[in-house]
LUMSEKE-81635 format. One record per residue (C-alpha): residue number from 1; residue in three letters; y negated, x, z. Coordinates in steps of 0.001 Angstrom, whole numbers, plus 500000, padded with zeros to 6 digits. Layout:
! LUMSEKE-81635
@pos: NUM, code: ALA, c2: Y, c1: X, c3: Z
...
***
This chain:
! LUMSEKE-81635
@pos: 1, code: MET, c2: 912782, c1: 979064, c3: 722231
@pos: 2, code: ALA, c2: 911991, c1: 982110, c3: 724179
@pos: 3, code: ASN, c2: 913930, c1: 985466, c3: 723168
@pos: 4, code: ILE, c2: 914601, c1: 987181, c3: 726622
@pos: 5, code: PRO, c2: 917699, c1: 989335, c3: 726836
@pos: 6, code: ASN, c2: 919679, c1: 989282, c3: 729856
@pos: 7, code: GLU, c2: 918396, c1: 991872, c3: 731897
@pos: 8, code: GLU, c2: 915437, c1: 990715, c3: 731864
@pos: 9, code: ILE, c2: 916318, c1: 987396, c3: 732709
@pos: 10, code: ASP, c2: 917877, c1: 989128, c3: 735767
@pos: 11, code: GLN, c2: 914432, c1: 990427, c3: 736592
@pos: 12, code: LEU, c2: 912944, c1: 986791, c3: 736314
@pos: 13, code: LEU, c2: 915089, c1: 985266, c3: 738520
@pos: 14, code: HIS, c2: 915261, c1: 987561, c3: 741688
@pos: 15, code: GLU, c2: 911164, c1: 987484, c3: 741210
@pos: 16, code: VAL, c2: 911060, c1: 983034, c3: 741122
@pos: 17, code: GLN, c2: 913236, c1: 983118, c3: 743877
@pos: 18, code: ASP, c2: 911377, c1: 983496, c3: 746526
@pos: 19, code: PRO, c2: 908657, c1: 981138, c3: 745181
@pos: 20, code: ILE, c2: 910729, c1: 978804, c3: 744810
@pos: 21, code: PHE, c2: 912826, c1: 978849, c3: 748015
@pos: 22, code: ASN, c2: 909384, c1: 978535, c3: 749843
@pos: 23, code: LEU, c2: 908372, c1: 975526, c3: 747727
@pos: 24, code: ALA, c2: 911722, c1: 974531, c3: 748876
@pos: 25, code: VAL, c2: 911514, c1: 974660, c3: 752504
@pos: 26, code: ARG, c2: 907868, c1: 972886, c3: 752637
@pos: 27, code: MET, c2: 909128, c1: 969821, c3: 750227
@pos: 28, code: LEU, c2: 912766, c1: 969883, c3: 753169
@pos: 29, code: SER, c2: 911691, c1: 971608, c3: 755985
@pos: 30, code: ASP, c2: 915087, c1: 972947, c3: 755911
@pos: 31, code: MET, c2: 915940, c1: 976426, c3: 755712
@pos: 32, code: GLU, c2: 919848, c1: 975852, c3: 754562
@pos: 33, code: GLN, c2: 918626, c1: 973216, c3: 752644
@pos: 34, code: ALA, c2: 916197, c1: 974798, c3: 750726
@pos: 35, code: LYS, c2: 918356, c1: 977819, c3: 750238
@pos: 36, code: ASP, c2: 921304, c1: 975520, c3: 749079
@pos: 37, code: ALA, c2: 918683, c1: 973474, c3: 746868
@pos: 38, code: SER, c2: 917020, c1: 977643, c3: 745480
@pos: 39, code: GLN, c2: 920723, c1: 978096, c3: 744514
@pos: 40, code: ASP, c2: 920853, c1: 974807, c3: 742106
@pos: 41, code: ILE, c2: 917367, c1: 975305, c3: 740877
@pos: 42, code: LEU, c2: 918426, c1: 978385, c3: 739803
@pos: 43, code: LEU, c2: 921335, c1: 977799, c3: 738065
@pos: 44, code: LYS, c2: 919350, c1: 974698, c3: 736080
@pos: 45, code: ILE, c2: 916425, c1: 977243, c3: 735511
@pos: 46, code: TYR, c2: 919099, c1: 979640, c3: 733619
@pos: 47, code: ASN, c2: 920730, c1: 976746, c3: 731924
@pos: 48, code: GLU, c2: 917629, c1: 975260, c3: 730407
@pos: 49, code: ILE, c2: 916410, c1: 978809, c3: 729554
@pos: 50, code: ALA, c2: 916907, c1: 978056, c3: 726174
@pos: 51, code: THR, c2: 914207, c1: 975931, c3: 726043
@pos: 52, code: LEU, c2: 912023, c1: 977792, c3: 727736
@pos: 53, code: HIS, c2: 909264, c1: 978736, c3: 724956
@pos: 54, code: ASP, c2: 906839, c1: 980862, c3: 726221
@pos: 55, code: ALA, c2: 907998, c1: 983988, c3: 728449
@pos: 56, code: SER, c2: 904994, c1: 984377, c3: 730236
@pos: 57, code: LYS, c2: 905325, c1: 981252, c3: 731162
@pos: 58, code: PHE, c2: 908185, c1: 981710, c3: 733086
@pos: 59, code: MET, c2: 906744, c1: 980763, c3: 736078
@pos: 60, code: SER, c2: 904997, c1: 977554, c3: 736034
@pos: 61, code: TRP, c2: 907621, c1: 976280, c3: 733674
@pos: 62, code: SER, c2: 910409, c1: 977378, c3: 736895
@pos: 63, code: LEU, c2: 908119, c1: 976139, c3: 738730
@pos: 64, code: LYS, c2: 908513, c1: 972525, c3: 737478
@pos: 65, code: ILE, c2: 911712, c1: 972294, c3: 737091
@pos: 66, code: ALA, c2: 912082, c1: 973239, c3: 741090
@pos: 67, code: LYS, c2: 908964, c1: 969918, c3: 741375
@pos: 68, code: ASN, c2: 912165, c1: 967880, c3: 739391
@pos: 69, code: HIS, c2: 914838, c1: 968707, c3: 741149
@pos: 70, code: LEU, c2: 913572, c1: 968758, c3: 744751
@pos: 71, code: LEU, c2: 912005, c1: 965094, c3: 744592
@pos: 72, code: ASN, c2: 915479, c1: 964179, c3: 743109
@pos: 73, code: GLU, c2: 916811, c1: 965743, c3: 746504
@pos: 74, code: ILE, c2: 914381, c1: 964239, c3: 748510
@pos: 75, code: LYS, c2: 914479, c1: 960545, c3: 747153
@pos: 76, code: ARG, c2: 918544, c1: 961058, c3: 747747
@pos: 77, code: ASN, c2: 918736, c1: 962253, c3: 751147
@pos: 78, code: ASN, c2: 915080, c1: 962106, c3: 752645
@pos: 79, code: ARG, c2: 915181, c1: 962950, c3: 756789
@pos: 80, code: PHE, c2: 911403, c1: 962224, c3: 757138
@pos: 81, code: GLN, c2: 911165, c1: 958282, c3: 756042
@pos: 82, code: HIS, c2: 909890, c1: 957803, c3: 759463
@pos: 83, code: ILE, c2: 907467, c1: 959761, c3: 760203
@pos: 84, code: SER, c2: 903676, c1: 959206, c3: 759006
@pos: 85, code: PHE, c2: 900684, c1: 960462, c3: 760887
@pos: 86, code: ASP, c2: 900553, c1: 957435, c3: 762656
@pos: 87, code: ILE, c2: 903263, c1: 958016, c3: 764481
@pos: 88, code: MET, c2: 901712, c1: 961653, c3: 764965
@pos: 89, code: GLU, c2: 899052, c1: 960677, c3: 766459
@pos: 90, code: GLN, c2: 900790, c1: 958456, c3: 768821
@pos: 91, code: ASP, c2: 903523, c1: 961542, c3: 770083
@pos: 92, code: CYS, c2: 900141, c1: 963496, c3: 770285
@pos: 93, code: ASN, c2: 897934, c1: 961303, c3: 772554
@pos: 94, code: ILE, c2: 901084, c1: 960735, c3: 775330
@pos: 95, code: ARG, c2: 899916, c1: 962251, c3: 778485
@pos: 96, code: LEU, c2: 902407, c1: 965018, c3: 779190
@pos: 97, code: PRO, c2: 903141, c1: 965952, c3: 783292
@pos: 98, code: GLU, c2: 901296, c1: 969788, c3: 783667
@pos: 99, code: ILE, c2: 904072, c1: 971674, c3: 783685
@pos: 100, code: GLU, c2: 903966, c1: 975002, c3: 783106
@pos: 101, code: THR, c2: 906742, c1: 977186, c3: 781264
@pos: 102, code: ASP, c2: 906440, c1: 980336, c3: 783755
@pos: 103, code: GLN, c2: 910571, c1: 980289, c3: 784086
@pos: 104, code: LEU, c2: 910572, c1: 981585, c3: 780310
@pos: 105, code: PRO, c2: 909998, c1: 985625, c3: 779697
@pos: 106, code: ASP, c2: 906322, c1: 985961, c3: 778190
@pos: 107, code: PRO, c2: 907998, c1: 987713, c3: 774414
@pos: 108, code: GLU, c2: 910130, c1: 984300, c3: 774569
@pos: 109, code: LYS, c2: 907683, c1: 982243, c3: 775620
@pos: 110, code: ASP, c2: 905380, c1: 983410, c3: 772452
@pos: 111, code: ILE, c2: 908191, c1: 982908, c3: 770103
@pos: 112, code: LEU, c2: 908915, c1: 979097, c3: 771365
@pos: 113, code: LEU, c2: 905326, c1: 978878, c3: 771112
@pos: 114, code: ALA, c2: 904824, c1: 980289, c3: 767294
@pos: 115, code: GLU, c2: 908070, c1: 978054, c3: 766190
@pos: 116, code: LEU, c2: 906227, c1: 974737, c3: 768201
@pos: 117, code: LYS, c2: 903417, c1: 975565, c3: 765798
@pos: 118, code: ILE, c2: 904527, c1: 976054, c3: 762851
@pos: 119, code: SER, c2: 907088, c1: 973190, c3: 762822
@pos: 120, code: CYS, c2: 904329, c1: 971412, c3: 763807
@pos: 121, code: SER, c2: 902168, c1: 971865, c3: 760578
@pos: 122, code: GLN, c2: 905393, c1: 971538, c3: 758452
@pos: 123, code: ALA, c2: 905466, c1: 967808, c3: 760137
@pos: 124, code: MET, c2: 901901, c1: 967415, c3: 759222
@pos: 125, code: LEU, c2: 902990, c1: 968123, c3: 755117
@pos: 126, code: MET, c2: 905873, c1: 965863, c3: 755352
@pos: 127, code: CYS, c2: 903963, c1: 963001, c3: 756308
@pos: 128, code: LEU, c2: 902079, c1: 963059, c3: 753189
@pos: 129, code: SER, c2: 903328, c1: 961746, c3: 749917
@pos: 130, code: HIS, c2: 905898, c1: 963647, c3: 748023
@pos: 131, code: GLU, c2: 903322, c1: 964116, c3: 745800
@pos: 132, code: GLU, c2: 900634, c1: 964921, c3: 747720
@pos: 133, code: ARG, c2: 902932, c1: 967502, c3: 749177
@pos: 134, code: LEU, c2: 903424, c1: 968777, c3: 746137
@pos: 135, code: ILE, c2: 900014, c1: 969227, c3: 744847
@pos: 136, code: TYR, c2: 898568, c1: 970445, c3: 748851
@pos: 137, code: ILE, c2: 901450, c1: 973337, c3: 748310
@pos: 138, code: PHE, c2: 900821, c1: 974465, c3: 744993
@pos: 139, code: SER, c2: 896776, c1: 974455, c3: 745540
@pos: 140, code: SER, c2: 896308, c1: 975725, c3: 749217
@pos: 141, code: MET, c2: 899169, c1: 978040, c3: 749877
@pos: 142, code: PHE, c2: 900742, c1: 979166, c3: 746041
@pos: 143, code: GLY, c2: 896859, c1: 979137, c3: 745052
@pos: 144, code: LEU, c2: 897158, c1: 977321, c3: 741834
@pos: 145, code: ASN, c2: 894011, c1: 976054, c3: 740079
@pos: 146, code: SER, c2: 893730, c1: 972441, c3: 738547
@pos: 147, code: THR, c2: 895029, c1: 973268, c3: 734931
@pos: 148, code: ASP, c2: 898692, c1: 975205, c3: 736272
@pos: 149, code: GLY, c2: 899210, c1: 972991, c3: 738907
@pos: 150, code: SER, c2: 898748, c1: 969534, c3: 736963
@pos: 151, code: SER, c2: 900565, c1: 970769, c3: 734255
@pos: 152, code: ILE, c2: 903564, c1: 971164, c3: 736360
@pos: 153, code: LEU, c2: 902935, c1: 967525, c3: 738415
@pos: 154, code: GLU, c2: 902469, c1: 966359, c3: 734775
@pos: 155, code: ILE, c2: 898914, c1: 964562, c3: 735338
@pos: 156, code: ALA, c2: 895885, c1: 965050, c3: 734496
@pos: 157, code: PRO, c2: 893722, c1: 967437, c3: 736105
@pos: 158, code: GLU, c2: 890525, c1: 965240, c3: 737275
@pos: 159, code: ALA, c2: 894087, c1: 963369, c3: 738764
@pos: 160, code: TYR, c2: 895171, c1: 966170, c3: 740643
@pos: 161, code: ARG, c2: 891792, c1: 967494, c3: 742004
@pos: 162, code: GLN, c2: 891440, c1: 963656, c3: 743347
@pos: 163, code: LYS, c2: 894879, c1: 963561, c3: 744988
@pos: 164, code: LEU, c2: 894147, c1: 967319, c3: 746033
@pos: 165, code: HIS, c2: 890808, c1: 965831, c3: 747963
@pos: 166, code: ARG, c2: 892637, c1: 962754, c3: 749776
@pos: 167, code: ALA, c2: 895856, c1: 965279, c3: 751067
@pos: 168, code: LYS, c2: 893403, c1: 967254, c3: 752428
@pos: 169, code: SER, c2: 890989, c1: 964637, c3: 753741
@pos: 170, code: LYS, c2: 894295, c1: 962681, c3: 755291
@pos: 171, code: LEU, c2: 895387, c1: 966641, c3: 757228
@pos: 172, code: LYS, c2: 891721, c1: 967183, c3: 757808
@pos: 173, code: ASN, c2: 891206, c1: 963656, c3: 759654
@pos: 174, code: PHE, c2: 894143, c1: 964001, c3: 761741
@pos: 175, code: LEU, c2: 893769, c1: 967873, c3: 762962
@pos: 176, code: GLU, c2: 890071, c1: 966927, c3: 763789
@pos: 177, code: ASN, c2: 891274, c1: 963949, c3: 765704
@pos: 178, code: ASN, c2: 894266, c1: 965365, c3: 767352
@pos: 179, code: CYS, c2: 894748, c1: 968566, c3: 767350
@pos: 180, code: GLY, c2: 892895, c1: 971106, c3: 770074
@pos: 181, code: LEU, c2: 893064, c1: 973786, c3: 767768
@pos: 182, code: ILE, c2: 890549, c1: 972420, c3: 766070
@pos: 183, code: ASN, c2: 889359, c1: 969736, c3: 768506
@pos: 184, code: LYS, c2: 889294, c1: 971194, c3: 771994
@pos: 185, code: ALA, c2: 888760, c1: 967587, c3: 773309
@pos: 186, code: ALA, c2: 892045, c1: 966338, c3: 771097
@pos: 187, code: THR, c2: 895166, c1: 965826, c3: 773907
@pos: 188, code: CYS, c2: 897596, c1: 967679, c3: 771748
@pos: 189, code: LYS, c2: 897443, c1: 971313, c3: 772908
@pos: 190, code: CYS, c2: 900813, c1: 973536, c3: 772024
@pos: 191, code: ARG, c2: 900836, c1: 975314, c3: 774847
@pos: 192, code: LYS, c2: 900492, c1: 972036, c3: 777365
@pos: 193, code: ARG, c2: 903399, c1: 970443, c3: 774806
@pos: 194, code: LEU, c2: 906414, c1: 973310, c3: 775038
@pos: 195, code: ASN, c2: 908591, c1: 971908, c3: 777429
@pos: 196, code: HIS, c2: 908212, c1: 968469, c3: 775774
@pos: 197, code: ALA, c2: 909295, c1: 970119, c3: 772685
@pos: 198, code: LEU, c2: 912558, c1: 972152, c3: 773802
@pos: 199, code: SER, c2: 913415, c1: 968863, c3: 776131
@pos: 200, code: ASN, c2: 913106, c1: 967116, c3: 772922
@pos: 201, code: GLY, c2: 914770, c1: 968988, c3: 770736
@pos: 202, code: ARG, c2: 911712, c1: 969590, c3: 768235
@pos: 203, code: ILE, c2: 912265, c1: 973009, c3: 769140
@pos: 204, code: SER, c2: 915587, c1: 975422, c3: 770183
@pos: 205, code: ARG, c2: 915510, c1: 978330, c3: 772607
@pos: 206, code: LYS, c2: 919325, c1: 979410, c3: 770572
@pos: 207, code: LYS, c2: 917997, c1: 978974, c3: 767104
@pos: 208, code: GLN, c2: 914279, c1: 979035, c3: 765446
@pos: 209, code: ASP, c2: 914140, c1: 978132, c3: 762147
@pos: 210, code: PHE, c2: 910594, c1: 978916, c3: 761038
@pos: 211, code: THR, c2: 910383, c1: 982523, c3: 762615
@pos: 212, code: SER, c2: 913663, c1: 983714, c3: 762131
@pos: 213, code: GLU, c2: 913228, c1: 987323, c3: 760461
@pos: 214, code: ARG, c2: 916242, c1: 985900, c3: 758898
@pos: 215, code: TYR, c2: 914023, c1: 985101, c3: 756529
@pos: 216, code: LEU, c2: 910969, c1: 987460, c3: 757128
@pos: 217, code: PRO, c2: 909848, c1: 990130, c3: 754878
@pos: 218, code: ASN, c2: 908824, c1: 991980, c3: 758326
@pos: 219, code: ALA, c2: 909460, c1: 991099, c3: 761589
@pos: 220, code: MET, c2: 906717, c1: 988857, c3: 763215
@pos: 221, code: ASN, c2: 903467, c1: 990143, c3: 765428
@pos: 222, code: VAL, c2: 903919, c1: 986886, c3: 766829
@pos: 223, code: SER, c2: 901176, c1: 987471, c3: 769548
@pos: 224, code: ALA, c2: 898651, c1: 988480, c3: 766294
@pos: 225, code: PHE, c2: 900234, c1: 985567, c3: 765147
@pos: 226, code: ILE, c2: 899716, c1: 983069, c3: 767915
@pos: 227, code: LYS, c2: 895770, c1: 984589, c3: 768594
@pos: 228, code: VAL, c2: 894933, c1: 983901, c3: 765091
@pos: 229, code: MET, c2: 896419, c1: 980236, c3: 765424
@pos: 230, code: GLU, c2: 894194, c1: 979178, c3: 767991
@pos: 231, code: SER, c2: 891235, c1: 980991, c3: 767239
@pos: 232, code: TYR, c2: 891026, c1: 978648, c3: 763528
@pos: 233, code: GLU, c2: 887052, c1: 976823, c3: 762731
@pos: 234, code: ASP, c2: 888755, c1: 976083, c3: 759619
@pos: 235, code: TYR, c2: 891701, c1: 973101, c3: 759606
@pos: 236, code: SER, c2: 892671, c1: 974633, c3: 756154
@pos: 237, code: ASP, c2: 893812, c1: 978159, c3: 758151
@pos: 238, code: THR, c2: 896545, c1: 976119, c3: 759695
@pos: 239, code: PHE, c2: 898850, c1: 976265, c3: 756639
@pos: 240, code: LYS, c2: 896796, c1: 979309, c3: 754798
@pos: 241, code: HIS, c2: 898693, c1: 981537, c3: 757678
@pos: 242, code: THR, c2: 902586, c1: 979758, c3: 758085
@pos: 243, code: PRO, c2: 904933, c1: 982817, c3: 757081
@pos: 244, code: TYR, c2: 905578, c1: 983233, c3: 753105
@pos: 245, code: TYR, c2: 909607, c1: 983200, c3: 754176
@pos: 246, code: ILE, c2: 912069, c1: 985310, c3: 751532
@pos: 247, code: ILE, c2: 915919, c1: 985352, c3: 750960
@pos: 248, code: PRO, c2: 917650, c1: 988235, c3: 752118
@pos: 249, code: GLU, c2: 918291, c1: 990202, c3: 749796
@pos: 250, code: GLU, c2: 922008, c1: 990443, c3: 750249
@pos: 251, code: GLU, c2: 921921, c1: 986519, c3: 750252
@pos: 252, code: LYS, c2: 919708, c1: 987132, c3: 746670
@pos: 253, code: VAL, c2: 922736, c1: 989071, c3: 745057
@pos: 254, code: ILE, c2: 925334, c1: 986133, c3: 746260
@pos: 255, code: LEU, c2: 923413, c1: 983164, c3: 744643
@pos: 256, code: LEU, c2: 922121, c1: 984946, c3: 741582
@pos: 257, code: GLU, c2: 925696, c1: 986293, c3: 740776
@pos: 258, code: LYS, c2: 926803, c1: 982167, c3: 741637
@pos: 259, code: VAL, c2: 924025, c1: 981580, c3: 738861
@pos: 260, code: GLY, c2: 924899, c1: 983741, c3: 736047
@pos: 261, code: ASN, c2: 927662, c1: 985949, c3: 736849
@pos: 262, code: TYR, c2: 926206, c1: 989000, c3: 735099
@pos: 263, code: PHE, c2: 925249, c1: 991045, c3: 738024
***
């Protein structure tokens, strides 16, 4: 058992909250569900902290708890069972009429384009198996090596590397065949699909999920983000440049009060 004073537990929970929230966002693809899941995970961490034998491994130990909780949550309520690379490819290759969005003010158009690009990247992640998605997130977004990542997944490092290679290959093949950011000859180009995405409810002018300033540490430079997104040469950049999200500080306090009731 790790002998961790209560004030240090406060700080540790504070530090792990945003990484867990980001993992939940990528696994559940829903901000509010991710926030609720983060609260449940923090409660489990707090209740099980007596079983932690090495305080220096708190982050990886916490991510393992988060992994198990999120996998159970997905199995219990999976909104994405119908999503696959085949279905996305069919949608990407629909020939859309050349409809411009000039009726939208440029600042709003840029925000909606950023929302569409991030939501599309997120949808691709949802096409991976649950295990592949976790491995890809831990490697490409969290920067974990195969030793640390395999420990969290509770599999051998070699198996972890093989599954990571498989996940990267699936994403690479899909992007090279379908994404206009990577393959200029591909049919699917974000600017041409903006109206289509608005009309079928994939994104909304009233509410943005992935570009909401509420969950961003700083105001988003939307124009710069779009420029980066549209100048890729390496498919892996598609995911490395998606935003890092935070739970607003006032909401962190509320969540931690619910978890520990010792603020």
